[in-house]
C-alpha positions in Angstrom: -17.2 -200.3 -16.5 -18.0 -197.1 -18.4 -17.0 -196.5 -22.1 -16.0 -193.1 -23.2 -17.2 -192.8 -26.7 -14.9 -189.8 -27.5 -11.8 -191.9 -28.3 -9.0 -193.7 -26.5 -8.2 -191.2 -23.7 -11.2 -191.7 -21.3 -12.2 -189.0 -19.1 -12.3 -189.2 -15.1 -15.4 -189.5 -13.2 -16.9 -186.2 -11.9 -19.1 -185.1 -9.1 -18.7 -185.6 -5.5 -21.3 -188.2 -4.5 -20.7 -191.5 -2.5 -18.9 -194.1 -4.7 -20.4 -197.4 -3.3 -19.2 -199.6 -6.5 -15.8 -199.9 -8.0 -15.7 -198.2 -11.3 -13.5 -198.0 -14.5 -13.5 -195.7 -17.3 -12.4 -197.3 -20.6 -11.7 -195.7 -24.1 -13.9 -196.4 -27.2 -11.6 -199.2 -28.8 -11.5 -201.3 -25.8 -15.1 -200.9 -25.2 -16.1 -201.8 -28.7 -14.1 -205.0 -28.4 -15.6 -206.0 -25.2 -19.0 -205.5 -26.6 -18.1 -207.7 -29.6 -16.7 -210.4 -27.3 -20.0 -210.3 -25.1 -22.0 -210.8 -28.2 -20.4 -214.2 -28.5 -20.6 -215.4 -25.0 -19.3 -214.9 -21.6 -16.5 -212.6 -20.8 -14.3 -212.5 -17.6 -12.8 -209.1 -16.9 -10.4 -208.2 -14.1 -10.2 -204.4 -13.3 -6.7 -203.0 -11.8 -4.8 -199.8 -11.8 -1.8 -199.8 -14.2 -0.2 -196.8 -12.7 3.3 -197.3 -11.0 4.8 -195.6 -8.0 3.0 -192.7 -6.2 0.6 -190.4 -8.1 1.7 -187.1 -6.8 -1.2 -184.5 -5.9 -0.9 -180.6 -6.2 -2.5 -180.3 -3.1 0.7 -181.3 -1.4 3.1 -179.0 -3.4 3.8 -176.0 -1.5 4.5 -173.7 -4.5 1.0 -174.5 -5.7 -0.5 -173.9 -2.3 1.4 -170.4 -2.1 0.3 -169.7 -5.8 -3.4 -170.2 -5.0 -2.8 -168.0 -1.7 -1.6 -165.4 -3.9 -4.9 -165.3 -5.8 -6.5 -164.9 -2.5 -4.4 -161.9 -1.7 -4.9 -160.1 -4.9 -8.6 -160.4 -5.2 -9.1 -159.8 -1.4 -7.1 -156.3 -1.9 -7.8 -155.3 -5.5 -11.1 -155.2 -7.7 -10.2 -157.2 -10.9 -12.4 -158.6 -13.6 -10.6 -157.7 -16.8 -8.1 -159.8 -18.9 -4.8 -157.9 -18.1 -5.3 -157.8 -14.1 -6.4 -161.5 -14.5 -3.1 -162.2 -15.9 -1.5 -160.2 -13.0 -3.4 -162.3 -10.7 -1.7 -165.4 -11.9 1.6 -163.6 -11.8 0.8 -162.8 -8.2 0.3 -166.4 -7.4 3.7 -167.4 -8.7 5.4 -164.5 -7.3 3.9 -165.6 -3.8 5.7 -169.1 -4.5 8.9 -167.5 -5.3 9.1 -165.3 -2.4 8.2 -168.0 0.0 10.9 -170.5 -1.7 13.7 -167.7 -1.6 16.2 -168.1 1.2 19.2 -166.3 2.4 22.4 -167.8 0.4 20.4 -169.2 -2.5 21.8 -168.7 -6.0 19.7 -165.9 -7.2 20.8 -166.0 -10.7 19.8 -169.6 -11.1 16.5 -171.0 -12.4 13.5 -171.2 -10.2 10.6 -173.4 -11.5 7.5 -174.1 -9.7 5.4 -177.2 -9.0 8.3 -179.6 -9.2 6.8 -182.0 -7.0 3.3 -182.1 -8.6 4.9 -182.8 -12.0 7.8 -185.4 -10.9 5.8 -188.0 -12.6 7.4 -188.3 -15.9 6.6 -184.6 -17.2 9.7 -184.0 -19.3 12.3 -181.2 -17.8 9.6 -180.4 -15.1 12.6 -179.7 -12.7 13.8 -176.9 -15.0 10.7 -175.6 -16.4 8.2 -176.2 -13.8 4.6 -175.5 -15.1 5.7 -172.5 -17.3 7.2 -171.8 -20.4 10.4 -170.7 -19.1 11.9 -170.9 -15.4 12.1 -167.8 -13.3 15.4 -166.5 -13.3 17.4 -163.1 -13.5 19.6 -164.7 -16.0 18.3 -163.5 -19.4 19.6 -166.6 -21.1 17.2 -168.8 -18.8 14.2 -166.3 -18.9 13.8 -163.7 -21.6 10.6 -162.7 -21.1 9.7 -159.0 -21.0 6.7 -156.6 -21.0 5.9 -157.0 -24.8 5.3 -160.7 -24.3 1.9 -160.3 -22.8 0.6 -159.4 -26.1 -0.5 -162.0 -28.6 1.2 -160.1 -31.6 4.6 -160.6 -30.1 6.5 -164.0 -30.4 8.3 -165.4 -27.4 12.3 -165.7 -28.0 13.1 -169.2 -29.8 10.5 -171.5 -31.3 7.5 -170.4 -29.2 4.8 -168.5 -30.8 3.1 -165.4 -29.1 -0.4 -166.6 -30.0 -1.4 -167.5 -26.5 0.3 -164.7 -24.7 -2.8 -163.1 -23.4 -4.0 -166.1 -21.7 -4.0 -165.3 -18.1 -1.3 -167.9 -17.1 0.9 -166.6 -19.9 0.3 -163.1 -19.0 1.1 -163.9 -15.4 4.5 -165.3 -16.1 5.6 -161.8 -17.2 4.2 -160.0 -14.2 6.0 -162.6 -11.9 9.3 -162.3 -13.9 9.1 -158.4 -13.3 8.3 -159.0 -9.6 11.2 -161.5 -9.3 13.5 -158.7 -10.4 12.1 -156.3 -8.0 12.4 -158.8 -5.0 16.0 -159.5 -6.2 17.3 -155.8 -6.4 15.9 -155.3 -2.8 17.7 -158.5 -1.8 21.0 -157.1 -3.2 20.5 -154.0 -1.3 19.3 -155.4 2.1 19.8 -159.1 2.0 16.9 -161.5 1.4 15.3 -161.6 4.9 14.7 -157.8 5.0 13.7 -157.8 1.3 11.2 -160.3 1.9 9.7 -158.4 4.8 9.7 -155.0 2.8 8.4 -156.6 -0.3 5.5 -158.1 1.5 4.4 -154.7 2.7 4.9 -153.1 -0.6 2.6 -155.8 -2.2 0.0 -155.3 0.3 0.1 -151.4 0.0 0.3 -151.5 -3.7 -2.7 -153.6 -4.1 -4.7 -151.2 -2.0 -3.6 -148.3 -4.0 -4.2 -149.9 -7.5 -7.3 -148.7 -9.4 -10.0 -151.3 -10.4 -8.9 -153.5 -13.2 -5.4 -152.1 -13.0 -3.1 -152.4 -16.0 0.6 -153.5 -15.7 2.0 -150.0 -15.6 -0.9 -148.8 -13.1 -0.1 -151.7 -10.7 3.7 -150.9 -11.2 3.0 -147.1 -10.3 1.0 -148.2 -7.2 3.9 -150.5 -5.9 6.4 -147.5 -6.4 4.1 -145.2 -4.7 4.0 -147.7 -1.8 7.8 -148.0 -1.5 8.1 -144.0 -1.8 6.3 -143.9 1.5 9.1 -146.0 3.3 12.2 -145.7 1.3 12.5 -143.6 -1.8 15.8 -145.4 -2.7 13.9 -148.6 -2.8 11.4 -146.8 -5.1 14.2 -146.0 -7.5 15.6 -149.6 -7.4 12.4 -151.2 -8.0 11.6 -148.9 -10.8 15.0 -149.8 -12.5 14.0 -153.5 -12.1 10.7 -152.9 -13.7 12.7 -151.0 -16.6 14.9 -154.0 -17.0 11.8 -156.2 -17.9 10.6 -153.4 -20.3 8.1 -151.6 -17.9 10.3 -148.5 -17.6 8.8 -145.0 -17.0 7.8 -144.5 -20.8 6.1 -147.7 -21.0 2.4 -147.9 -22.4 0.2 -150.8 -21.2 -2.6 -152.1 -23.4 -6.0 -151.0 -22.5 -7.6 -152.8 -19.6 -10.6 -153.7 -21.9 -8.4 -155.5 -24.7 -8.9 -159.2 -25.0 -5.4 -159.8 -26.5 -3.3 -157.2 -24.7 -2.6 -155.4 -27.8 -0.5 -152.2 -28.1 2.3 -152.8 -25.4 5.0 -150.3 -25.7 8.3 -151.1 -24.0 10.5 -148.9 -22.1 14.0 -149.6 -20.7 14.4 -146.2 -19.3 13.7 -144.0 -16.1 12.5 -140.6 -16.8 10.0 -137.9 -16.0 6.5 -138.4 -17.3 3.8 -135.4 -17.7 0.4 -135.8 -16.5 -1.6 -133.1 -17.7 -5.1 -132.6 -16.6 -7.8 -130.7 -14.8 -8.3 -127.9 -17.5 -11.0 -125.6 -16.5 -11.7 -121.8 -16.8 -13.1 -120.2 -13.8 -14.8 -116.8 -14.0 -13.0 -115.5 -10.8 -11.5 -112.3 -12.3 -13.1 -108.9 -13.1 -16.7 -109.6 -14.1 -19.9 -108.0 -14.2 -22.1 -111.2 -13.6 -20.0 -114.0 -12.6 -22.4 -116.4 -14.7 -19.6 -118.7 -15.6 -19.0 -117.2 -19.0 -16.1 -114.7 -19.8 -17.9 -111.8 -21.5 -16.3 -108.9 -23.3 -14.5 -107.0 -20.7 -14.4 -109.6 -18.3 -11.3 -111.7 -16.9 -10.8 -115.2 -15.4 -8.3 -117.9 -14.8 -7.3 -121.0 -16.4 -6.5 -123.7 -14.0 -4.7 -127.0 -14.7 -2.9 -129.7 -12.9 0.7 -130.8 -13.9 2.1 -134.0 -12.5 5.3 -135.8 -13.0 4.1 -139.5 -12.6 7.8 -140.5 -13.6 10.9 -141.4 -11.4 13.1 -138.6 -12.7 12.8 -134.9 -12.4 11.5 -133.2 -15.2 13.8 -130.0 -15.6 13.4 -126.6 -17.4 9.8 -127.2 -17.7 7.6 -124.6 -19.5 3.9 -124.3 -19.9 2.4 -122.3 -22.7 -1.2 -121.5 -23.1 -2.2 -119.9 -26.6 -5.4 -119.3 -28.5 -6.4 -118.3 -32.0 -9.8 -116.6 -30.7 -10.5 -113.2 -31.6 -10.1 -110.8 -28.8 -8.8 -113.2 -26.2 -5.6 -112.6 -24.3 -3.8 -115.2 -22.2 -1.1 -114.9 -19.6 2.8 -115.5 -20.3 4.2 -118.8 -20.1 5.1 -120.6 -16.8 8.6 -121.8 -16.2 9.3 -124.4 -13.5 13.1 -125.1 -12.7 12.3 -128.9 -11.9 9.4 -131.0 -11.3 10.1 -133.7 -9.0 8.9 -137.2 -9.2 5.6 -137.8 -8.0 4.9 -134.1 -7.7 1.6 -132.4 -8.7 1.5 -128.7 -9.2 -1.9 -126.6 -9.5 -1.3 -123.9 -12.1 -2.9 -120.6 -12.9 -3.0 -118.7 -16.1 -5.0 -115.5 -16.4 -7.4 -115.1 -19.4 -9.0 -111.8 -20.6 -11.7 -111.3 -23.1 -11.6 -107.8 -24.7 -14.4 -105.6 -25.5 -13.7 -106.3 -29.2 -14.3 -110.1 -28.9 -17.4 -111.5 -30.8 -20.2 -112.8 -28.6 -21.5 -116.3 -27.9 -18.6 -117.9 -29.6 -16.5 -121.0 -29.0 -12.9 -120.3 -28.1 -10.3 -123.2 -27.9 -7.2 -122.7 -25.7 -4.2 -124.8 -26.3 -1.7 -125.8 -23.5 1.8 -127.1 -24.5 4.0 -128.4 -21.9 7.7 -129.3 -22.6 10.7 -129.9 -20.5 14.0 -132.0 -20.2 14.5 -135.7 -19.1 10.9 -136.8 -19.9 9.2 -139.5 -21.9 8.1 -136.9 -24.5 10.9 -134.9 -25.9 8.4 -132.8 -27.9 6.1 -132.2 -25.0 2.4 -133.0 -24.4 -0.6 -131.1 -25.4 -4.1 -130.4 -24.2 -6.8 -128.1 -25.1 -10.1 -126.7 -23.6 -12.9 -125.1 -25.5 -15.1 -122.4 -23.9 -17.9 -120.2 -24.8 -17.4 -116.4 -24.5 -19.9 -113.8 -24.5 -22.9 -115.8 -23.7 -25.6 -116.1 -21.3 -28.2 -118.8 -20.2 -32.1 -118.5 -20.5 -34.0 -121.2 -18.7 -37.1 -122.7 -19.9 -37.0 -121.5 -23.3 -37.0 -124.6 -25.8 -38.3 -128.1 -26.5 -34.9 -129.0 -27.3 -32.1 -130.0 -24.8 -28.6 -129.5 -26.3 -26.6 -129.9 -22.9 -24.7 -126.7 -23.7 -26.4 -124.5 -20.8 -24.8 -124.5 -17.4 -28.4 -124.5 -16.2 -29.8 -128.2 -16.2 -33.4 -128.9 -15.4 -32.3 -132.7 -15.3 -32.0 -134.5 -11.8 -29.6 -137.2 -11.3 -31.3 -139.9 -8.8 -29.8 -143.0 -7.3 -26.9 -143.5 -5.1 -23.7 -141.9 -6.5 -25.6 -140.6 -9.4 -24.4 -137.0 -9.0 -20.8 -138.3 -9.5 -21.8 -140.5 -12.5 -24.1 -138.3 -14.4 -23.1 -135.0 -15.9 -21.8 -133.3 -19.0 -18.8 -134.2 -21.2 -16.9 -131.9 -23.6 -15.5 -133.1 -26.8 -12.6 -131.6 -28.9 -15.0 -129.3 -31.0 -16.5 -127.8 -27.9 -19.8 -129.8 -28.2 -21.2 -130.7 -24.8 -23.0 -133.9 -24.3 -24.9 -135.6 -21.1 -22.6 -138.4 -19.9 -23.0 -141.3 -17.6 -19.9 -143.0 -16.7 -19.9 -146.8 -16.7 -18.5 -147.5 -13.1 -16.9 -150.7 -12.0 -19.2 -151.3 -9.2 -22.8 -152.1 -8.6 -24.9 -149.0 -9.4 -28.4 -147.9 -10.4 -28.6 -144.2 -11.6 -31.0 -142.2 -13.3 -31.0 -139.0 -15.2 -34.6 -137.6 -14.9 -36.3 -134.9 -17.0 -38.3 -132.1 -15.9 -42.2 -132.3 -16.3 -43.0 -132.6 -20.0 -46.5 -131.2 -21.0 -48.0 -133.0 -23.8 -50.3 -131.2 -26.3 -53.9 -132.1 -26.6 -53.6 -132.6 -30.3 -50.0 -133.1 -31.4 -48.4 -136.6 -31.4 -45.4 -137.0 -28.8 -42.2 -137.9 -30.7 -38.6 -137.8 -29.0 -35.5 -137.6 -31.1 -32.0 -137.6 -29.6 -28.5 -138.8 -30.6 -26.3 -141.3 -28.4 -23.1 -143.4 -28.3 -22.2 -146.0 -25.6 -19.5 -148.1 -24.6 -20.8 -150.3 -21.7 -19.5 -153.5 -20.4 -20.6 -156.3 -22.6 -19.9 -158.2 -25.8 -21.8 -160.8 -27.7 -20.7 -163.5 -25.2 -22.4 -161.8 -22.3 -23.7 -158.2 -21.7 -23.3 -157.1 -18.1 -23.9 -153.4 -18.0 -26.5 -151.6 -19.8 -28.7 -148.5 -20.1 -32.3 -148.4 -20.7 -34.9 -145.3 -21.4 -38.0 -145.3 -19.1 -41.1 -143.0 -18.7 -43.4 -141.9 -16.0 -46.8 -140.7 -16.1 -47.5 -140.0 -12.4 -44.9 -137.5 -11.3 -42.1 -140.2 -11.1 -43.9 -142.5 -8.6 -43.6 -145.3 -11.0 -41.7 -146.1 -14.1 -41.9 -148.2 -17.1 -39.7 -149.0 -20.1 -40.6 -146.9 -23.0 -41.3 -150.2 -24.8 -44.4 -150.4 -22.7 -45.6 -147.3 -24.4 -45.1 -148.6 -27.9 -41.9 -146.9 -28.5 -38.9 -148.9 -30.3 -35.8 -147.7 -28.7 -33.5 -150.3 -30.5 -31.9 -152.1 -27.6 -29.3 -154.2 -29.0 -28.6 -156.7 -25.8 -30.4 -158.8 -23.3 -28.3 -158.3 -20.0 -27.2 -161.4 -18.0 -29.8 -162.7 -15.8 -27.3 -163.1 -12.7 -25.2 -160.8 -10.8 -25.8 -157.4 -9.0 -27.2 -155.3 -11.8 -30.6 -153.9 -11.0 -31.4 -154.2 -14.9 -30.1 -158.0 -15.1 -32.3 -160.0 -17.7 -33.6 -156.8 -19.3 -33.3 -155.5 -22.9 -30.9 -152.6 -22.9 -28.2 -150.9 -24.7 -24.8 -152.6 -23.9 -21.4 -153.4 -25.6 -20.4 -150.8 -28.2 -22.7 -148.7 -30.2 -22.0 -148.4 -34.0 -19.2 -146.2 -35.0 -18.5 -145.0 -31.3 -17.9 -142.4 -30.2 -19.8 -141.1 -33.2 -23.4 -140.1 -32.1 -26.3 -142.2 -33.7 -29.9 -140.9 -34.2 -32.9 -142.4 -32.1 -36.6 -141.6 -32.4 -39.2 -142.8 -30.0 -42.7 -142.3 -31.1 -45.4 -142.3 -28.5 -48.4 -141.1 -30.7 -51.2 -139.3 -28.9 -51.5 -141.5 -25.7 -50.1 -138.6 -23.6 -52.5 -135.9 -25.0 -52.9 -133.1 -22.4 -51.1 -134.8 -19.8 -47.7 -134.4 -18.1 -45.1 -137.0 -18.4 -41.3 -137.4 -17.8 -38.6 -139.4 -19.2 -35.4 -140.6 -17.8 -32.2 -142.5 -18.9 -31.3 -145.4 -16.5 -27.7 -147.0 -16.3 -27.2 -150.2 -14.2 -24.0 -151.7 -13.6 -22.6 -154.7 -11.8 -19.6 -155.1 -9.7 -17.3 -156.0 -12.5 -15.2 -154.0 -15.1 -15.5 -150.1 -15.7 -16.0 -149.1 -19.3 -16.5 -145.7 -20.9 -20.2 -144.7 -20.4 -23.3 -143.4 -22.3 -23.3 -140.1 -24.3 -26.9 -138.3 -24.9 -27.3 -135.4 -26.7 -29.7 -132.9 -28.8 -32.8 -134.3 -27.2 -35.8 -132.9 -28.9 -39.5 -133.5 -27.7 -42.0 -132.7 -30.3 -45.7 -132.2 -29.3 -45.3 -130.2 -26.0 -46.9 -127.2 -25.1 -44.4 -126.2 -22.5 -40.6 -125.3 -23.1 -38.7 -127.1 -20.3 -35.2 -126.8 -21.5 -32.6 -123.9 -21.5 -30.8 -122.1 -24.2 -27.6 -120.4 -24.7 -27.7 -116.9 -26.3 -25.3 -113.9 -26.8 -24.7 -111.7 -23.7 -26.5 -108.4 -24.4 -25.2 -106.4 -21.5 -21.9 -104.4 -21.9 -19.3 -104.9 -19.1 -17.2 -101.9 -18.5 -15.0 -103.1 -15.7 -11.3 -102.5 -16.6 -8.1 -104.0 -15.3 -4.7 -102.4 -15.9 -3.0 -105.6 -16.9 -3.0 -109.3 -17.1 -2.1 -111.2 -13.7 1.0 -113.1 -13.8 0.7 -116.8 -14.5 1.4 -118.8 -11.2 2.0 -122.1 -9.7 -0.7 -122.1 -7.2 0.3 -125.0 -5.0 2.8 -128.2 -5.3 1.9 -131.3 -3.4 4.4 -134.5 -2.9 8.1 -134.3 -3.5 10.2 -137.3 -2.1 13.8 -136.9 -1.8 16.1 -139.5 -3.6 19.7 -139.9 -2.8 22.1 -139.8 -5.8 23.6 -143.2 -4.6 20.1 -144.8 -5.5 20.4 -143.5 -8.9 23.8 -144.9 -9.3 22.7 -148.3 -8.2 19.7 -148.1 -10.5 22.1 -147.5 -13.3 23.7 -150.6 -12.5 20.6 -152.5 -12.5 19.7 -151.2 -16.0 23.2 -152.0 -17.4 22.9 -155.6 -16.2 19.4 -156.0 -17.8 20.9 -155.2 -21.2 21.3 -158.1 -23.4 
C-alpha cells in the first residue's frame, strides 16, 4: 500500500512497467490511521476494489475515437501551433464525431452531446451535456454559443463565466458549433448523406488551403473557397451558417498570437469585404533614366490590387488616389460597377512629376476605396510614400540607412531572399526587415567587407525592433549578430569579440531552430515597433584588417510572428565607405507627354457565379438564426 500525502484523493499509479505485486494507493487520513495502528501491534488489512459495475473506458467510445481522429486530420493537413488554431483543432475533433453520428432521419434540431458512453458512470446530466458546457444543437435555446465566446472577456449565457473561453477545448466548442450549423444547412439542401460527402471534401480542401496558424475567419474563408470550386450555392449557404453563429463576412478574429482570444468582433451579415494591397509605384512611363525614382518631368504608374473577400458583390466601387505633394499629378478616379465575390482586380493609376516639383522629396499618395454592400460603408484607405527627384550613389558612406535602392548587403541561407528585404513605415522611413517565418529557417543578411582603420576603434551603432516567437516561459525563434574576420569562411557571435549586444533571451535547447540554446533577441522588444538604439564596441582589435557583420535569424517549425527591423547602421572607425546614399537628382529630364494616361483596371481574376435562389435560401438561414 502507498500513501499519497497530498490529501484524501489518492492519485493513480503512473508508468508502464510490469506490475508483479498487487498495489493500492490510499489517502493521507487512512494512511496515518494505519501507521498509528501499526505502532501498537499487528494489523491485518484486506485490499479490495469498491467500484460497482463496469468502469467505462473512453477508448471504447466511438465519439472519443472520432474526436482524436479529427486531431490527426487537422494537424496532418494544416500547420498549427497557436492558441486559436489549437482551439479549432479541438473543434475539428468534436465536429468529426458529430458528422460520424449524424444519420438520415435524425432530429437535427435536437441535442447532440459527445462521450455519453464514457461518462455513463454517474456524471450528472452526461446524456445531455456530454463532455462540453452545452450540447451541440441548431436550437439556440439548447446551444447559445457564438463567435464572441472564444474570448475570455465575453461571459457565456446563463451563469457560466467566460474566464476560460480561450482554453482550447472551450474555444473548440465554438468552432464545432459553427461547423455543425454548416453541415446542417447542406443537409437541408442535399440530404444528410450527400451533405456528409460534400462536407468531407470541403473540410480536407479547406484545411489544405488554410494559412499557418489560421484564425477562425481565415479558416472560414478557406472552407468557403473550397466550396466555391464545386458549388457556389453551397458556398453562400455555408457563409450564412457561419454568420448565424457570429462569423459573418464582417467578423474580425483575434490575432493568432493572442493567448486570450481578445478582440473578437462578431458579424451576422453577408457583405462584400475590400482587401486593398500591393501598392507600388513603377517607373514605367516617360523617363530619362529609369532608375526607379520619378524625377521632375517623368511619369510612372501606381499599381494596386483590390479584392472582394466577401460573399456579396461590392457595387458602385470608386478608387481614388490623391496627394498633397507639390508638383505631383495623379490620374482620375477609377469606377467599377461591381466587384464580384472572391474577385481580385489589378489597378493602374498614372502619376506624373512636374518640372516644378522639389527634388529628393518624400511624397505620400493616399488611396481611398468606397462602394455599396460592403463591411466598410465609409470605405477603406491605404497610403504609399515615395521619393521623387532622387538618385542613388554607391559606396559613399559609413552609414547604412536602408533608403537606397542599391544594397551591398547579401541575403544568405535557404529562402533568405524571400525573408530579408526592406520595410516601409507610414512616415516613409525604410528599414531592413526579416520576416519571422512559421517554418524552420536559418537565414542571414551579410554586410560588404568593412575595412578597419589602423588607429581608430571600431564601434557599430544601429537601431532595431523585433517581435519574434517567444515569451518568458519559452523563447523559440531568435536573432543574433555575428562577425567574420576571414572573408565569411567562419562566423562567431559578436560577444566572442567583446561586444555586448544586449540579448534578452536564451532560446529553447530542443527543436529545429539552428540557434537553439543560444542567447539571442526573442519575444518583443521594448516599445515595439519603436526602434531602440544599440552600440557594439569592438575597440582596436580589427586595426588595419577587413571584417564583416551579419544579422542572423533562426526559426523553428512553429508559429509565425512579425520579424526583425534594423536601421541606421553606422560603423565608426572605417577607412572605406561601403554603403550607398540617396541624393537629389541633378539632371533635367525634358521628355514631355501631352496628358496623363487614363486610370485602368489592368486585369481581373476569379468570378464565381451565384444563383439568386442561393441568396434567398441564405436569407432564410440568417432569419432562423436570429434570437
